[in-house]
N, C-alpha and C positions, 0 to 999 in steps of 0.2 A: 345727542344730535336731534335736530328738529325736522320740519317738513321740507320737502323738495320745493325750491323756489325757482330754479332754472333748469330746463332740460333741452338738450339739443338732440334731435333725432335725424340720423342719416344725412348729416350736412355735407354737401359737396360744393366745391368752388373751382370753376375753370377760368384760366386766363389763356390768352392766345398761345397755344403750343404747350401749355402746362396744366396738369390737374393738381392744384395746390392742396385740396382737401378731398378725401374720398371716403364717404360714409362714416363721418365722425359722430360718435355718441358721447354725451357728457351730462352728468347729473350733479347739480350743485344744491346743497341744502343750507338752510338757515343755521347760524351758529356754528359753522364748520369752516375750517381752513383747508382748502382743496388745492393740492399741488398739481400743476400742469407741467409735465415733464417730457422732454424730447430733445434730440440734437438740434443744432441750428439747421433750418431747412425742413424741420419735421412738420411745420404747419402751425406752430403756436401763434406767431404774429398774425397770420391770416385769420385764425380763429378769433383772436382778440378783436381784430378789426370788424369781424362780423358781429360779435357781441356788442360792440360799441357803435354800430351803425355806419361805420366807414365803408364797409363792403356789404353787398347783398348776396346771400348764398345763391348758387345756381339752382340747387334743389335741396330739399330737406325742410325741417320745421324747427322753429324756436318757440318753446312753450315757457312762458314767463308768468309766474303767479297764477298758474292754471289756465292761461289763455294763450292762443297762438298769436305771436307778434311778428311784424315785419318792420324793422326800424328803417326809416327813410334816410336818416343822417345821424351824426354824432349828437346833435342837440336833442333829437327825438329819443335816443337811448338814454341820454343824461336825464331828461325830464321823467323818464320811466323809472329812474333810480339805478342805472348801471353806469359806472364810471371807471376809468383806468388811470393808474399812476405809472407812467412809462419810465424805462431805464434812463432815457435821456429826457430830463424834465422839460416839458413844453410850456414855457412861461413867457411873459412879456417883461424883459429885464428892466426896462425903463419905468415900468409902473410899480406901484406900491404893493405890499403884501395883501392889503385889503382889496385893492382893485383886481389883483390876480385871482383871489379867492372867489369874488363875486362876478368875474367876467362871464358874460353869457346868461347870467340869471340875477341881474341887479335887483335890489329891493327898491320899491318906489312908494311914494306917498303923494297922493293927489296929482299923479301923473309925472312927478319929478323924482329924480334919484334921491333916495333917503340916505345921505352920507352918514348922518349921525347913527342911524340904526345899523348900517353895515359895519361901521367902525366898532360899535359896541358888541355886535355879534362876532366880529373877528377876534376881539379881545377875549370874549367868552370861549370861543373855540380853541384859541391858543393856550388859554389858561387850563382848559379841560385836558389838553394834550401835554401840559407842563412844559410848554415851549416859551422861552423868554425872548420874544421878538416884538418890536413895536409895529403895529398895523400899518403905519405910514412909511416904514423902511422900504426903499426901492429894492426890488428883488435882485438887481445886479450886485448889491452889497452883501448878499447872503452866500454862505458856503453851500456845497453840494448837498450835505445832509439837511441843512435848514430848508433848502428848496424842496426836497422830498417831503419834509414835514408839512410845508405849506400846501403841497399837492394833496396830501392826505386831509388837511383841514378843508380844502376845497371840496373834496368828496363828502366830508361830513356836513358841509354847508348846504348841500343839496339833499341831505338826508338819504344818501345812496343806500340801497338795499343790497347791491352786489358791488364789491370793490375789487378790482383787478390790480394786482401789484406785479409789475414786470421787472424782474431783477432789481428789486428796491434797495438791496444792500451792496451793489457792485462797487460803489465809491465811498462807502461808509467805514469809519473806524470801528473797532470792537465795541467801544462804549456807545457809539451811535446806533450800532446794530441792536444792542440790548434795549436802547430807548425805543427803537422801532418795534421790537418784539412786545414790549409793554403795551404799545398802542394797538398792535394786532390782537393781543389778548383782550384788551378792553372792547374792541370792535366785536369780537366774538361773544363777549358777555352781553353786548347789546343786540345779539341775535343777527348781526350782519353776516352775509355770506362772503367769503374772501377766496378769490382765486389767486394763488401764489405761484409765480413762475420763477424758478431758480435753477441754476446748474450746480449749486452747492448742496451736497447731500446732508452735511451737518445741519444746515438750515432747515431742510425738509424734515429731518428727524426731530428737530427742536420745536418747530412751530406748526407743522401740518398734521392733520388728522387722517386724510386719505389722499389718493393720487390717481391720476389718469395719465397714461403714457401714449404719446403719438410717435409714429415713425414713418417718414416719407409720405406724409399727408394722410396716413391711415390711423384709425383707432386700433391700438394693440391690446390694451387691457387696463384694469384698474384694481385698486385694493386699499387696505388699511395700512398706513405707514408702520404702525407698531407691530404688525404681523408679517411684514415683508422685509427681507434682507436686502442690503445695498447691491450685492452681486446679482440678485434676481432682477432688481429694477434696471441695472446697467444692461443686463442681457436683453431685457425688453426694449430698451432704448436703441441699442446698436445692432441687435439681431445676431450677435456673435459673442463669444467669450472674450472678455477683455482682461487677459491674464497679466498683461504688462502695460501699465499706464506710462511708464518711463523707460522707453527702449534705448537705454544708454549703451552705446557701443564703445568698447575699450579701443582706443587708438594710440598710436605712437605720437606723443606730444613733441612738436617741433621746436624751432628756435624762437626766441622772443621777438615779437613783431611790434608791440606797443609798450611803452614805459611812460608812466606819468609820475611826477615827483612834486610834492608840496603844493598841489592844486588848492587854490583858495578863492573864494568869492564872498564878500561881506554879506552876512545875513543868510547865506545858503549852506556853505561848507568851508572847512578849513583844514589845510595840511593833509590832503588825501594823496596817498601814493600806492601804486600797484603796478604789476606788469601782466601782460597777456601774451600767450604763446600760440603759434600756429597749431590748429587741430584741437585747441583747448576750449572747453565751455567754462567760463568764469562766472559764477553766480554772485549776484549782489542782493543782499537781504537787509531789510530794516523796516521799522514800523513807519507809519505815515508821518512825514515831516523829517525823515532821517537825512534827506538830501541826495538820495541816489539818482533820481531823474535829473536833478540840477547838475550833477557831475557829468552825466552823459551828454546833456545839452551843451555844456561848456566844451567838452572834448570835440563834439561835432561842429562847433563854431556857431551855434545858434545864440548862445549867451557869451558874454565876454568874461575873461578871467582877471582877477586882481593880482594873482601871483601863481607861480608854478611853471613847470616845464613839461612839454609833451614831446616824446621821441617816437618816430616811426622808423623801424629798421635801423635803429642806432643813430638816426639823424634828428637833431632838434628841429621842430617845426612850429610855426604859428598859424593856426587855422582861424580865420576871421569870419567865415561864412559856411553855410551848408554846402554851397557849390564847391568851395575849396576842399572841404572834407570829402566830398564825392570824388573829386579829381585825384585825391590821394588814396583812394581805395576804401573809404569808410562808407557804411550804410547804417541808417538809424530808423528803426521801426518805433514810432512814438506810442505812448500809452493811450492817448485819445485818438482812436482811429477815425471817429466821426468828423472831427474838426481839423485834425492835423495829418491823418493818414490817407484818406481818400477824398476825392472831389465827388460828392454824392450825386450831383446833377450831370455828371459826365459819364461816358461809356467806360466799360472795362478796358477797352482798347486804349482810350485816351489816358486812363489812370495808369495802366501797366507800363506804357511807353513814355510817360511824361519825363522821368529822369534821364532818358536816353534819346530824347527827341533830336538832339544835335547829331547823334551818331547815325540816325536813320533818315536824315534830311540831306537833300542835295540842292545846292543853290537856293537855299531858303525855303524849299518845298519838301514836305514830308513824303518819303517813299512809301506809298500805300502798301506795296507788296512786302517790304521789309517790316513795316508796322504790324501787318497781319501775322507775319511769320513769328515775330518776337512775342506777340500777345499769345498766340497759340502755344508756343514753346513753353513759356513760363506759366501760363494759365493752366495748362495740362499738368505741368510738373507739380503744381500746388493742388491739383484736382478740384478746381473751382466749379461749383454747381450753379449753372445759370442757363437761361434760355438761349444765350448766344453771347459772343463778345461785344455785340453792339448795344446790349441793354445797359441802362444806367446803374451805377453802384448802389443807388438807394433802393433798388428792387431786390437786392440780395439780403440774406440773413446776416446777422452779426458775425458768425463764424466765417462765412464766405467773404464778407468784407475784409476780415482780417487776412484771409488768404490772398486777396487782391493786393493788400499792402505788402505782404511778404513777396509776392510775385514781382511787384513793382521794383523793390529794392534788389531782388536777385538778378533782375535784368541788367543792373549796373555792373554785375560780375565783381562784387567787392572782395577784398581780402579780410576785412574786419566787419563783422555784423553785430550791431548793438540792438538788442531786443528789450524794449521796456514794457513789461507786463504782457508778454506775447499771447497768453491764453486767457486774459481777463474777459469775463462775460461770455465765454464760448463753452460749448457742451463737452461732455466727457469723451465722445468719439473724436471730435475735431481736435481736442487737446492731445489725444494720443497721436493723431496724424501730424500735428505741429511738432510734438516732441520727436517723432520719428524723423521728420524733416531736419530738425536741428542736429540730431545725431549724425544724419547722413552728410550734412554740410561740413560738420566738424571732421568726419572721417576723410573728407576730401581735402583737408588742410585749412579750411576756413577757420579763422579765430572768432569766437563768439563770446560776447558779454551778454548775460541774461539777467535782467532786473526783474525780480518777482516778489510779491507779497505772500505767495503760497509756499509755505515751508516744505510740503511734500515734493513740490516741483523743484525747489532748490536742492534738496537732498537727493532726489532721484536723478537729476540731470547734470549736476556740476562736478567738474574735476577739482576745482577749488572754490571756496566760498569767502567772499569779503563781506563783513558785517559792518553796518553803519548805525550810528545813534546820534541824533541831533547835530548833523553836519560833520561828524568826525568818524573816521575809520577806527572801530574799536578792536576788531580782531580779524584774522585771516586763518582759515582752516583748510587742510587738505581733505580730500574725499573721505579718507579713512578716519580722520579726526571728527568730522562733522556729524553731529546728531542734534536732535531737536532741543535738548536741554541746554547745551553749550551755546547754540546759536541764539536761542531766545534770551539767555542771560546776557550775551554780548549786545543784542539788539535793544535791551532795556538799560544798558549802561553798567551792568555788573561786570566785575573782573572775573575772567575765566583763564585757566591755564591752557596753553597750547604750545605745540612744538613748532608752529609756523613762524 
């Protein structure tokens, strides 16, 4: 490990009615990968915004390269050599890879933009990172993983000394994660300081040297990853023992409520059949591209079907829209909460009551009293942490945004709840709360379909598991039959024996 490059001393940050950060200390060294750990709402995002010049701390000092700094804005921080790669890539989709990489710090020659030099340097950067992308490719044509790599290339283009990676692997495949690890290790060799934010402990153990834990806006402690157990870190994060991550409650499974037979959609999935019972949690597992989300979207009426039958309570139904699905008692929590789950620029009240706006309106006008009551009822049920129901969804942490999505759909009082990656990108404490909520809903007779890429979640929460591979259902397992080996084999297309 090398010299300290960045030091935060007693950083506090106040917003109206909220103390977001309270006496935060952080020490970052060159050639070190430093994990910043904490639940959603712990203050990680606020701290990153202070480091990148988006926010100014209320009190405290930022010591950077031995000098006290006060960044006026994001450009100021970037020019000093501090950059962030966010979970949701902030790019200009209509512009090329080259234009995105040099946005805000264009190279010039005799007062004019030097396109030739920028294109060559972009090629060099991408070659160094072993990324096969044409500099002139529009960013809108890139996949999620490629966009993240372009964000890293942008950080390298400004010769950043401190690179902040915020949940960089949340949408990557296993192969893409390994590629990212190679780049992180290369940055480390070049003596860059890396702040790595992740909720996945296996990533922290794999790639990080040391860690700092935040909780409720406060500094809790720090240590070396190799010398600290996961249980100890979890305890620091949540302030309590987390004995049971998967609080699955055994319930009496009821009658069949949903049957699908031979569902097919060209290019997405083929001949998928299963049934769902009241009080049951039916897990759907598969690798990226298995077709799980596509099946759920078709059942919910978002996408059309080419073939197949859907039965609700024994009756054949045709669902042509999400509105029809809701009217028939279905609710769908999508994987992408930011673009499909919440309206970021609207209040929590507007978000939670949006699907039931007809029910709380009279003569075309929303009943404010009923709107307030429903928001409070379901917002409190999900224990959403916010300054008030009037604040916009974009002011909340990722975990609390997910709770808003769940509250919104619970307000429709559904009989069938489809959850697509319900704990993606949220912290260990919030995950446990979401799992507890899912179990509680199932115990009340709600039928739940849970799509997840996290095998421990599937094994811990499911009564039955359906496994998909390349658009086909390969196997179905009871809770007793399901283990990691047989599920992974089925997910990769291998034949496995089952009594299902």
